[in-house]
N, C-alpha and C positions, 0 to 999 in steps of 0.2 A: 504493499501498501503507500501511495507517496500524493504527498497534501501539496497544497502552497496554498499563501494568505496573498490576498489582492485588498488596492481601497479603491473604492468608487470613486471615482472624480467626473464622472460625464454628467451634468447641469440633470438631467432626466433621471439618473441611474439605472436602472436597468427597465428597458419597456422592450415593448413590444419586438424590434426590428432587429436590437441585439441581441435578444434572449435566442429568438431564432436564427442567430448567425453560432451563438453558445454549440445550441441544442443540435448544428445542423452538422458544425465539428465532432462534438461530442461520439453523434450517432457514424464517426467513420472509424469506429474503435472499438474493437471486445469485449473489452475491458470495461467496468462498469464503471460510470464518473459521477460524483454526485455534488451537488455545492447545500454549501448548510452557512444557513445566515440564520443571527437568535437564536441558538440552540433548535432550528429546525434544520433536518435533512433531506435534500428532496433528490431523486435522478437526474441530472442533466441532461438527457435523451429528452424527458416528459416538459413542453413548452408553458402544460399549463400547468406543471410543478412547478415549474422555474418562478411564471408568472405568478402563481399565489403566495411569492414569498414578499412579495413586493420591497426588491430593495431597492431605496435610498441613494444621492447622492450621499457620498463619508461615508459610506456603509464600509464594513470588514466582514471580506467574505471567504472564506474557504472551500477549494476546489479538492476533492479526496476522486483518487484513480487508485483502482485493485483491479489485476488482470494481466493477461500476459502482457498487453504489451501496455501498461499502465504509464510507462516513461516517453515515450510517444505523447500515449493519447493526454497527458499535463503539461505536455510541451506544447501541440498543438492547443487545445484548448486557453491556454496561455498566452498567446500570438495572438490571439482573438482579442479576452480580455486588455492585454495590452495596448492595442491598436485599436479599438471603439470606447473604450468604459473606465482604463482606468488603470493601476501599477501595482 
């Protein structure tokens, strides 16, 4: 299991468009990929799950990947976060 923490810097937080990018990227991997916010954890491959978290600007999130390609999954999802949502 690998995990990484990020701070959301996008003005609008995690809204539909970047959430879709995250879900699509996570779906490219075999590993289980989850996002954790406010002690809630959801499958990052589920758009409804991600949107249900209501992640605002300045939120701290954790991306957790576990499985055969967890390293690549975490790297791929991290790139999407850095490009569209935060640091």
